[in-house]
C-alpha positions as CSV (number, residue, x, y, z in Angstrom):
1,M,-59.3,-72.7,-64.5
2,Q,-61.9,-70.7,-66.4
3,A,-61.4,-70.1,-70.2
4,R,-61.0,-66.5,-71.3
5,P,-63.6,-65.2,-73.7
6,Y,-61.4,-65.7,-76.8
7,Q,-60.5,-69.2,-75.6
8,A,-64.1,-70.1,-75.3
9,D,-64.8,-68.6,-78.7
10,S,-62.0,-70.7,-80.2
11,I,-63.5,-73.9,-78.8
12,R,-67.0,-73.0,-79.9
13,F,-66.0,-72.0,-83.5
14,G,-63.9,-75.2,-83.8
15,Y,-66.8,-77.4,-82.8
16,E,-69.0,-75.5,-85.2
17,A,-66.6,-76.1,-88.1
18,L,-66.7,-79.9,-87.4
19,R,-70.5,-79.9,-87.1
20,R,-70.9,-77.9,-90.3
21,D,-68.8,-80.1,-92.6
22,P,-68.0,-83.8,-92.0
23,Q,-64.8,-83.3,-94.1
24,A,-63.5,-80.2,-92.2
25,R,-60.1,-80.3,-90.6
26,P,-60.0,-76.9,-88.9
27,L,-57.2,-74.8,-87.5
28,Q,-57.4,-72.6,-84.4
29,V,-54.9,-69.7,-84.4
30,I,-53.9,-68.4,-81.0
31,P,-50.9,-66.2,-80.5
32,T,-47.9,-67.4,-78.5
33,G,-48.7,-66.8,-74.8
34,G,-52.4,-66.8,-75.5
35,G,-53.0,-70.0,-73.5
36,K,-53.5,-72.9,-75.9
37,T,-53.3,-75.3,-73.0
38,I,-56.8,-74.4,-71.7
39,I,-58.2,-74.9,-75.2
40,L,-56.5,-78.3,-75.5
41,S,-57.6,-79.3,-72.1
42,T,-61.2,-78.3,-72.6
43,I,-61.5,-80.1,-75.9
44,A,-59.9,-83.2,-74.4
45,R,-62.2,-83.1,-71.4
46,D,-65.3,-82.6,-73.6
47,V,-64.3,-85.5,-75.9
48,T,-63.6,-87.9,-73.0
49,T,-66.0,-87.0,-70.1
50,H,-68.9,-85.3,-71.9
51,W,-69.1,-87.3,-75.1
52,G,-67.4,-90.5,-73.9
53,G,-64.7,-90.6,-76.6
54,R,-60.9,-90.7,-76.7
55,C,-58.5,-87.8,-77.7
56,L,-55.0,-87.9,-79.1
57,I,-52.7,-84.8,-79.0
58,L,-49.8,-85.1,-81.5
59,S,-46.7,-83.0,-81.5
60,H,-43.6,-82.8,-83.7
61,V,-41.3,-81.9,-80.8
62,K,-40.4,-84.3,-78.0
63,E,-40.4,-81.5,-75.4
64,L,-43.9,-80.6,-76.1
65,V,-45.3,-84.1,-75.6
66,G,-44.5,-84.2,-71.8
67,Q,-45.1,-80.5,-71.4
68,S,-48.7,-80.8,-72.9
69,A,-49.5,-83.8,-70.6
70,A,-48.3,-82.0,-67.5
71,E,-50.1,-78.8,-68.4
72,I,-53.4,-80.6,-69.1
73,L,-53.3,-82.2,-65.7
74,E,-52.6,-78.8,-64.1
75,V,-55.8,-77.5,-65.6
76,D,-57.8,-80.6,-64.6
77,S,-56.1,-83.3,-62.5
78,T,-59.1,-85.7,-62.8
79,L,-58.4,-86.3,-66.5
80,D,-57.0,-89.7,-67.6
81,V,-53.8,-88.6,-69.5
82,G,-51.0,-90.8,-70.8
83,V,-47.8,-90.2,-72.8
84,Y,-46.4,-92.1,-75.8
85,S,-42.9,-90.9,-76.7
86,A,-39.8,-93.0,-77.2
87,G,-37.6,-90.1,-76.3
88,L,-39.4,-89.8,-72.9
89,K,-39.3,-93.6,-72.5
90,R,-43.1,-93.7,-72.0
91,R,-45.4,-95.9,-74.1
92,E,-48.9,-95.6,-72.6
93,T,-51.7,-96.8,-74.8
94,E,-54.8,-97.3,-72.7
95,N,-55.6,-93.7,-71.5
96,A,-58.6,-91.7,-72.6
97,I,-56.3,-88.8,-73.5
98,I,-52.8,-89.5,-74.9
99,T,-50.1,-87.0,-75.9
100,A,-47.7,-88.4,-78.4
101,G,-44.7,-87.6,-80.6
102,I,-45.5,-88.2,-84.3
103,Q,-42.1,-89.9,-84.8
104,S,-43.0,-92.5,-82.2
105,V,-46.5,-93.3,-83.2
106,Y,-46.9,-92.7,-87.0
107,K,-46.7,-96.5,-87.7
108,R,-48.6,-97.5,-84.5
109,A,-52.2,-96.3,-85.0
110,A,-53.6,-99.8,-84.5
111,E,-51.6,-100.3,-81.3
112,L,-53.0,-97.0,-79.8
113,G,-56.6,-98.0,-80.6
114,P,-59.5,-95.9,-81.9
115,F,-59.6,-92.1,-81.2
116,N,-62.6,-89.8,-81.7
117,M,-60.5,-86.6,-81.8
118,V,-57.0,-86.0,-83.0
119,I,-55.4,-82.6,-82.3
120,V,-52.1,-81.5,-83.8
121,D,-50.4,-79.1,-81.4
122,E,-48.0,-76.4,-82.8
123,A,-49.2,-77.4,-86.3
124,H,-46.8,-75.0,-88.0
125,L,-44.0,-77.4,-87.2
126,I,-45.3,-79.9,-89.8
127,P,-42.7,-79.7,-92.5
128,P,-43.6,-80.3,-96.2
129,D,-41.4,-83.5,-96.1
130,G,-42.8,-84.4,-92.7
131,E,-46.4,-84.6,-93.8
132,G,-45.7,-88.2,-94.8
133,M,-45.6,-89.2,-91.1
134,Y,-48.8,-87.4,-90.3
135,R,-50.6,-88.6,-93.4
136,T,-49.4,-92.2,-92.7
137,F,-50.8,-92.0,-89.2
138,L,-54.0,-90.3,-90.1
139,Q,-54.7,-92.9,-92.9
140,D,-54.1,-95.7,-90.5
141,A,-56.2,-94.0,-87.7
142,A,-59.1,-93.8,-90.2
143,M,-58.9,-97.5,-90.7
144,V,-59.2,-98.0,-86.9
145,N,-62.1,-95.4,-86.6
146,P,-63.3,-94.0,-90.0
147,K,-65.2,-91.2,-88.2
148,F,-62.4,-89.7,-86.2
149,R,-62.1,-85.8,-86.5
150,L,-58.9,-83.7,-86.8
151,M,-58.1,-80.3,-85.5
152,G,-54.9,-78.2,-85.3
153,L,-53.6,-75.5,-83.0
154,T,-50.9,-73.0,-83.9
155,A,-49.7,-69.4,-83.4
156,T,-48.7,-69.1,-87.0
157,P,-50.7,-70.8,-89.8
158,Y,-47.7,-71.0,-92.1
159,R,-44.5,-73.0,-91.9
160,L,-41.2,-71.7,-90.6
161,S,-40.0,-72.0,-94.2
162,S,-43.0,-70.0,-95.4
163,G,-46.2,-71.4,-97.0
164,L,-49.7,-71.8,-95.5
165,I,-50.5,-75.0,-93.7
166,Y,-54.1,-75.1,-94.7
167,G,-56.0,-75.2,-98.0
168,E,-55.8,-77.3,-101.1
169,G,-53.3,-80.1,-100.8
170,E,-52.6,-79.5,-97.1
171,I,-53.6,-81.5,-94.1
172,F,-55.9,-78.8,-92.7
173,T,-58.8,-77.3,-94.7
174,E,-59.5,-73.9,-93.1
175,I,-59.1,-71.6,-90.1
176,A,-62.1,-72.0,-87.8
177,Y,-61.0,-69.2,-85.4
178,E,-58.2,-66.7,-85.2
179,V,-57.5,-64.0,-82.5
180,G,-54.8,-61.4,-83.1
181,V,-51.8,-60.3,-81.1
182,R,-53.0,-56.7,-81.1
183,E,-56.4,-57.6,-79.6
184,L,-54.9,-59.7,-76.8
185,I,-52.4,-56.9,-76.0
186,A,-55.2,-54.3,-76.0
187,D,-57.2,-56.6,-73.6
188,G,-54.3,-57.1,-71.2
189,Y,-53.7,-60.8,-72.0
190,L,-50.3,-60.3,-73.7
191,S,-47.3,-58.0,-73.0
192,P,-46.8,-55.0,-75.3
193,L,-43.7,-55.0,-77.4
194,V,-41.3,-52.1,-78.0
195,S,-38.8,-52.3,-80.8
196,K,-35.8,-50.0,-80.9
197,R,-33.8,-49.3,-84.1
198,V,-30.3,-50.7,-83.9
199,T,-27.4,-51.2,-86.3
200,E,-28.6,-53.8,-88.9
201,F,-26.4,-56.3,-90.7
202,D,-26.0,-56.1,-94.5
203,D,-27.6,-59.1,-96.3
204,S,-26.1,-58.3,-99.7
205,G,-24.0,-61.2,-100.9
206,I,-25.6,-63.7,-98.5
207,R,-26.8,-66.8,-100.3
208,V,-30.3,-68.2,-99.9
209,T,-30.5,-71.9,-99.3
210,R,-33.8,-73.8,-99.1
211,G,-35.8,-70.6,-98.6
212,D,-33.7,-69.0,-95.9
213,Y,-30.3,-67.3,-95.5
214,N,-27.4,-69.7,-95.9
215,A,-26.4,-70.4,-92.2
216,S,-22.6,-70.2,-92.9
217,D,-22.8,-67.0,-94.8
218,M,-25.0,-65.3,-92.3
219,E,-22.8,-66.4,-89.3
220,S,-19.7,-65.1,-91.1
221,S,-21.3,-61.8,-91.7
222,M,-22.6,-61.5,-88.1
223,L,-19.2,-62.4,-86.6
224,Q,-17.7,-59.2,-88.2
225,T,-19.9,-56.9,-86.1
226,V,-20.3,-59.0,-82.9
227,S,-18.4,-56.6,-80.6
228,E,-20.4,-53.5,-81.7
229,A,-23.7,-55.4,-81.5
230,V,-23.0,-56.7,-78.0
231,R,-22.0,-53.3,-76.7
232,E,-25.2,-51.8,-78.1
233,T,-27.2,-54.7,-76.6
234,I,-25.7,-54.0,-73.1
235,G,-26.5,-50.3,-73.4
236,R,-30.0,-50.8,-74.5
237,T,-30.8,-53.5,-71.9
238,K,-29.5,-51.9,-68.8
239,D,-33.0,-51.6,-67.3
240,R,-34.0,-55.1,-68.4
241,N,-33.9,-58.3,-66.2
242,S,-34.1,-61.3,-68.5
243,V,-32.7,-61.0,-72.0
244,L,-33.1,-63.8,-74.6
245,I,-30.6,-63.7,-77.5
246,F,-30.9,-65.5,-80.8
247,S,-27.5,-66.0,-82.6
248,A,-26.5,-66.9,-86.1
249,G,-24.5,-70.0,-85.2
250,V,-22.5,-71.8,-82.5
251,S,-19.3,-69.8,-83.2
252,H,-21.2,-66.6,-83.2
253,A,-23.0,-67.5,-79.9
254,V,-19.7,-68.3,-78.2
255,E,-18.3,-64.9,-79.2
256,I,-21.4,-63.2,-77.9
257,C,-21.0,-65.0,-74.6
258,N,-17.3,-64.1,-74.4
259,F,-18.0,-60.4,-74.9
260,L,-20.9,-60.4,-72.3
261,Q,-18.7,-62.2,-69.7
262,S,-15.8,-59.8,-70.3
263,A,-18.3,-56.9,-69.6
264,G,-19.1,-58.5,-66.2
265,E,-22.6,-59.8,-67.3
266,T,-24.2,-63.1,-66.2
267,V,-24.7,-65.2,-69.3
268,A,-25.3,-68.8,-70.4
269,L,-25.5,-70.6,-73.7
270,I,-27.8,-73.3,-75.1
271,T,-27.3,-75.0,-78.4
272,G,-28.7,-78.2,-80.0
273,D,-25.8,-80.1,-78.5
274,T,-26.3,-79.0,-74.9
275,D,-26.8,-81.9,-72.5
276,P,-30.5,-82.1,-71.6
277,A,-29.9,-81.9,-67.9
278,E,-27.6,-78.9,-68.3
279,R,-30.1,-77.2,-70.5
280,D,-32.9,-77.7,-68.0
281,E,-30.7,-76.4,-65.2
282,T,-29.8,-73.3,-67.2
283,I,-33.4,-72.6,-68.0
284,V,-34.4,-72.9,-64.4
285,K,-31.6,-70.4,-63.4
286,F,-32.7,-68.0,-66.2
287,K,-36.3,-68.1,-65.1
288,A,-35.2,-67.5,-61.5
289,G,-33.3,-64.4,-62.5
290,E,-29.9,-65.8,-61.7
291,I,-28.8,-65.4,-65.4
292,K,-29.5,-62.1,-67.2
293,Y,-28.5,-63.0,-70.7
294,L,-29.4,-66.4,-72.3
295,V,-27.9,-67.0,-75.7
296,N,-29.2,-69.8,-77.9
297,V,-28.7,-71.1,-81.4
298,N,-32.2,-71.6,-82.8
299,V,-33.5,-73.9,-80.1
300,L,-35.6,-71.7,-77.7
301,T,-38.5,-71.0,-80.0
302,T,-41.6,-73.2,-80.1
303,G,-42.4,-74.7,-76.7
304,F,-40.0,-72.5,-74.7
305,N,-42.0,-70.7,-72.0
306,A,-40.2,-68.1,-69.9
307,P,-42.7,-65.3,-69.0
308,N,-39.9,-63.3,-67.3
309,V,-38.3,-62.5,-70.7
310,D,-38.5,-58.7,-71.0
311,A,-36.0,-58.3,-73.9
312,V,-35.5,-60.3,-77.1
313,V,-32.4,-59.7,-79.2
314,L,-32.3,-60.9,-82.8
315,L,-28.6,-61.2,-83.6
316,R,-29.5,-63.1,-86.7
317,S,-31.7,-62.7,-89.8
318,T,-34.3,-64.9,-91.4
319,L,-36.5,-64.9,-94.5
320,S,-39.0,-67.1,-92.6
321,P,-42.0,-65.2,-91.2
322,G,-42.8,-68.1,-89.0
323,L,-39.4,-68.3,-87.4
324,Y,-39.4,-64.5,-87.0
325,Y,-42.7,-64.6,-85.2
326,Q,-41.6,-67.5,-82.9
327,M,-38.5,-65.7,-81.8
328,V,-40.2,-62.4,-81.0
329,G,-43.2,-64.3,-79.5
330,R,-41.0,-65.4,-76.6
331,G,-41.6,-62.0,-75.1
332,F,-45.4,-62.0,-75.3
333,R,-46.2,-63.6,-71.9
334,L,-47.1,-61.5,-68.9
335,F,-45.0,-61.4,-65.7
336,P,-45.2,-59.4,-62.5
337,G,-43.5,-56.0,-62.9
338,K,-43.0,-56.5,-66.6
339,R,-44.3,-53.3,-68.4
340,N,-43.3,-54.5,-71.9
341,C,-40.8,-56.5,-73.8
342,L,-38.0,-54.8,-75.7
343,I,-37.1,-56.1,-79.2
344,L,-33.6,-55.4,-80.5
345,D,-33.5,-56.5,-84.1
346,F,-30.0,-56.5,-85.6
347,G,-31.1,-58.6,-88.6
348,G,-33.6,-56.3,-90.2
349,N,-36.4,-58.8,-89.5
350,V,-39.0,-56.2,-88.4
351,M,-38.5,-54.2,-91.5
352,R,-38.6,-57.3,-93.7
353,H,-41.6,-59.0,-92.3
354,G,-43.5,-56.2,-90.5
355,P,-44.7,-55.9,-86.9
356,V,-45.7,-59.3,-85.4
357,D,-49.4,-58.4,-85.4
358,Q,-49.2,-57.8,-89.1
359,V,-46.7,-60.4,-90.4
360,N,-46.6,-60.3,-94.2
361,I,-45.9,-63.7,-95.6
362,G,-45.3,-62.1,-99.0
363,H,-42.3,-60.2,-97.6
364,G,-40.5,-63.4,-96.7
365,K,-38.3,-63.4,-99.8
366,K,-37.6,-59.6,-100.0
367,R,-34.0,-58.4,-99.4
368,K,-32.8,-55.1,-98.2
369,G,-33.1,-52.5,-101.0
370,E,-35.7,-54.4,-103.1
371,A,-38.8,-52.6,-104.3
372,G,-41.9,-52.7,-102.1
373,E,-43.4,-50.6,-99.3
374,A,-41.8,-51.1,-95.9
375,P,-44.4,-52.7,-93.6
376,S,-43.0,-50.7,-90.6
377,K,-41.4,-47.3,-89.9
378,V,-38.9,-45.9,-87.4
379,C,-39.8,-43.1,-84.9
380,P,-37.2,-40.3,-85.4
381,Q,-37.6,-39.3,-81.7
382,C,-37.0,-42.6,-79.9
383,Q,-36.0,-45.1,-82.6
384,S,-38.9,-47.4,-81.9
385,E,-40.2,-49.6,-84.7
386,N,-43.9,-48.9,-85.6
387,A,-46.5,-50.3,-88.0
388,A,-46.4,-48.3,-91.2
389,G,-49.9,-46.9,-90.7
390,R,-49.6,-45.7,-87.1
391,A,-50.3,-42.0,-86.5
392,L,-48.5,-42.0,-83.1
393,C,-45.4,-43.8,-81.9
394,V,-46.3,-46.8,-79.7
395,D,-43.5,-45.9,-77.3
396,C,-43.1,-42.1,-77.0
397,G,-46.2,-40.8,-78.6
398,F,-44.4,-38.9,-81.4
399,A,-47.0,-37.8,-84.1
400,F,-45.9,-39.0,-87.5
401,P,-46.5,-36.8,-90.5
402,I,-49.5,-38.0,-92.5
403,Q,-48.3,-39.6,-95.7
404,E,-51.6,-40.0,-97.3
405,K,-53.8,-36.9,-97.6
406,P,-57.4,-37.2,-96.5
407,K,-60.0,-36.8,-99.3
408,H,-61.1,-33.4,-98.0
409,E,-57.6,-31.9,-97.7
410,A,-57.3,-31.9,-94.0
411,E,-54.3,-30.4,-92.1
412,A,-51.1,-32.4,-92.7
413,D,-50.6,-32.7,-89.0
414,D,-52.5,-35.5,-87.2
415,V,-53.1,-33.2,-84.2
416,A,-54.8,-29.8,-84.6
417,P,-52.5,-26.9,-83.7
418,L,-55.0,-25.1,-81.5
419,S,-56.8,-26.3,-78.4
420,G,-60.4,-27.2,-79.1
421,E,-60.0,-27.2,-82.9
422,I,-62.0,-29.9,-84.7
423,T,-60.6,-31.9,-87.6
424,E,-62.3,-34.7,-89.5
425,D,-60.6,-37.4,-91.6
426,V,-62.2,-39.7,-94.1
427,F,-60.8,-43.3,-94.4
428,E,-61.5,-46.0,-96.9
429,V,-62.3,-49.3,-95.2
430,H,-60.7,-52.4,-96.7
431,D,-62.0,-54.9,-94.2
432,T,-63.9,-55.1,-90.8
433,E,-63.2,-57.4,-87.9
434,F,-65.5,-58.1,-84.9
435,Y,-64.5,-59.2,-81.4
436,L,-66.2,-59.9,-78.1
437,H,-64.6,-57.4,-75.6
438,T,-64.4,-58.0,-71.9
439,K,-62.7,-55.3,-69.9
440,M,-59.6,-56.7,-68.2
441,G,-60.3,-57.3,-64.5
442,A,-64.0,-56.8,-64.8
443,D,-66.4,-59.1,-63.0
444,E,-67.7,-61.9,-65.3
445,T,-71.2,-60.6,-64.9
446,A,-70.2,-57.1,-66.1
447,P,-71.7,-56.0,-69.5
448,K,-69.6,-57.0,-72.5
449,T,-69.2,-55.0,-75.7
450,M,-68.6,-55.8,-79.4
451,R,-65.3,-54.3,-80.6
452,V,-65.3,-53.3,-84.3
453,D,-61.9,-52.9,-86.0
454,Y,-62.0,-51.0,-89.3
455,M,-58.9,-51.9,-91.4
456,V,-57.8,-48.7,-93.3
457,S,-54.8,-47.7,-95.3
458,S,-51.3,-49.2,-94.7
459,G,-52.5,-51.9,-92.4
460,N,-53.7,-49.5,-89.7
461,S,-57.0,-49.9,-87.9
462,I,-59.5,-47.7,-86.2
463,S,-61.7,-49.2,-83.5
464,E,-65.1,-48.5,-81.9
465,W,-66.9,-50.3,-79.1
466,I,-70.7,-51.1,-79.5
467,C,-72.4,-51.4,-76.1
468,I,-74.8,-54.2,-76.9
469,E,-75.5,-55.2,-73.3
470,H,-75.6,-51.7,-71.8
471,D,-78.6,-49.6,-70.7
472,G,-79.2,-45.9,-71.0
473,F,-77.5,-43.7,-73.6
474,A,-74.9,-46.3,-74.5
475,G,-77.5,-48.9,-75.1
476,D,-79.7,-46.5,-77.2
477,K,-76.7,-45.6,-79.3
478,A,-75.9,-49.3,-79.9
479,R,-79.5,-50.0,-81.0
480,K,-79.3,-47.1,-83.5
481,W,-76.0,-48.3,-84.8
482,W,-77.3,-51.9,-85.2
483,A,-80.6,-50.8,-86.9
484,E,-78.6,-48.9,-89.5
485,R,-76.7,-52.1,-90.5
486,S,-79.1,-55.0,-90.0
487,R,-82.7,-56.0,-90.6
488,L,-82.4,-58.4,-87.6
489,P,-83.3,-57.2,-84.1
490,M,-80.3,-56.4,-82.0
491,P,-79.4,-59.5,-79.9
492,H,-79.3,-59.4,-76.1
493,T,-75.7,-60.4,-75.8
494,A,-72.5,-59.1,-77.4
495,A,-71.4,-62.7,-78.1
496,D,-74.5,-63.1,-80.3
497,A,-73.8,-59.8,-82.0
498,V,-70.3,-60.9,-82.9
499,N,-71.5,-64.2,-84.3
500,I,-74.1,-62.5,-86.5
501,A,-71.6,-59.9,-87.7
502,R,-69.0,-62.6,-88.5
503,L,-71.6,-64.6,-90.4
504,G,-72.4,-61.5,-92.7
505,G,-75.5,-60.2,-90.9
506,L,-74.4,-56.6,-91.0
507,S,-73.9,-54.1,-93.9
508,V,-70.4,-53.8,-95.3
509,T,-68.7,-50.5,-94.2
510,R,-67.0,-48.7,-97.1
511,E,-65.8,-45.5,-95.5
512,I,-65.7,-44.0,-92.0
513,T,-65.2,-40.4,-90.8
514,R,-63.1,-39.8,-87.7
515,R,-63.5,-36.6,-85.7
516,K,-60.7,-35.4,-83.4
517,V,-60.8,-32.5,-81.0
518,S,-57.5,-31.0,-80.1
519,G,-56.8,-31.4,-76.4
520,E,-59.1,-34.3,-76.0
521,R,-57.7,-37.8,-75.5
522,F,-60.1,-39.8,-77.7
523,S,-61.5,-39.4,-81.2
524,S,-64.9,-40.5,-82.4
525,L,-66.5,-41.9,-85.5
526,V,-69.2,-39.6,-86.8
527,D,-70.1,-40.8,-90.3
528,Y,-70.1,-44.0,-92.3
529,V,-70.7,-45.1,-95.9
530,L,-72.5,-48.4,-95.8
531,D,-73.8,-51.0,-98.2
532,E,-77.5,-52.0,-98.1
533,R,-78.5,-54.0,-95.1
534,P,-78.4,-57.8,-95.9
535,E,-81.7,-59.5,-96.7
536,V,-82.8,-62.0,-94.1
537,G,-86.0,-63.7,-95.3
538,E,-89.7,-63.2,-96.1
539,A,-91.9,-60.9,-94.2
540,G,-93.5,-62.6,-91.2
541,A,-90.7,-65.2,-90.7
542,D,-88.5,-65.1,-87.7
543,P,-85.5,-63.1,-89.0
544,L,-82.9,-64.9,-86.9
545,E,-84.1,-68.4,-88.0
546,E,-84.2,-67.2,-91.6
547,F,-80.8,-65.8,-91.3
548,E,-79.4,-69.1,-89.9
549,E,-81.2,-71.2,-92.5
550,N,-80.0,-69.0,-95.4
551,R,-76.4,-69.2,-94.2
552,G,-76.5,-72.9,-93.5
553,L,-75.1,-72.3,-90.0
554,K,-76.5,-72.3,-86.5
555,Q,-75.9,-69.3,-84.4
556,L,-72.8,-70.3,-82.4
557,A,-74.2,-69.1,-79.1
558,L,-77.2,-71.5,-79.5
559,I,-75.2,-74.7,-80.1
560,D,-76.6,-77.6,-78.1
561,P,-73.7,-78.9,-76.0
562,D,-75.0,-82.4,-76.5
563,D,-74.6,-82.2,-80.3
564,V,-71.4,-84.3,-80.6
565,P,-69.0,-82.9,-83.3
566,F,-67.7,-86.4,-84.3
């Protein structure tokens, strides 16, 4: 199985972080459904077969331990993989690669022997009071091999109870690589999401306990509206095949199931007390399409993989941005015939935390009615939830009125009223992101481009594609674009261009001007306000070598594969 471009970038950037700083403990952030298994497998294979070391993959959840081992072997059946988990009744210690539950091994580092690489899978599951087990194991592992290295993989670099999992005082030091939900959807690797406005529950009077809504209070509130919510869910999901429902508690879940069954729907329930064999059988039937509605009580989040889910119903509310992301993320995976995944949010979570590609950790403690700009807005035409800065509805194409006037007093409407009329809007750029872009379905030898995302007001972005590897007019245009921003020669590959851009080799963009012609599908960027081009060294020196020396980093595309990162 070949790694996708962003998966290969993640591995490369992770190795570079380890090589750059002997004390680095980097995180790699890959969205749910983005394929972390190929990343884990490649790192484990590199460590064991290419560099002759051993690799340990730790998880906080028993189900992930066996799942990780099986998936790694699916990617490469030649790897020597063992499992250490009391819950799975397996205690293998001699393998080159071992997947283990932290609860089973945190006092057994000496028994497992020396490892060169330790990877924490689903690192967001490390609770503040659970770091003790990880720290205990890592301290003991360092006594067995003082030079072992640590990496983490997660879809959300913050805990379910809020709070970043990297930085000062945390186990991990930095994010080495992060790819966004929006980028993977745009490139066809994740399913688009559509969120429809539904009747939301009132959180006034609900107590907050340990950073989230009090479970008993929330369930009591949700029980008062269960019949209306279920009727609305059935109406909204008539054209859906596999609907995953998150409830506020066991009593609430039972009531939901009762109403669905009385309406003639096929439904099943999974709670924390469900017998494991019954749970597995239920999930198999749900994946096979024999059950349309699967209700659960906070158990089918991290590690639950059902690509056929084409609707997620949040019949609960949470102040945790991580839990919100994990629930909605169950709909990200692609599946034959699946056009998108519908999100029905009865708990006000989208309005509280923002769209999942722009989750705002700072909104985790806000309640309905509190001050602060809403991170999303509702389309008046189709009731879809949209990012606050979108000009057009993601579902029906409705053109939202512009809330912020352009600097040159352009028309209030986003689309000119007459065919062929030209409008230009000026946007202040708050940040710029660079990505390697491979067209979905293109041959691997096809030219790649560098996608540039300009982050403008209200969390919106405007993108352009720079054709670094193209010939003709597109290539000439790319060379002109590059020369205006860098004193370095334009590289031959888009991957090298992205690396240089991310390392600060291009001018900072302050403003962009977008031109739109009424009746034409695409807009274009026609003007930029740029800072001075970065200095790269003395005259006569090789500019790329000077750039790398000044930054203290090697160009990632030029890393020697024999340079062991541990």
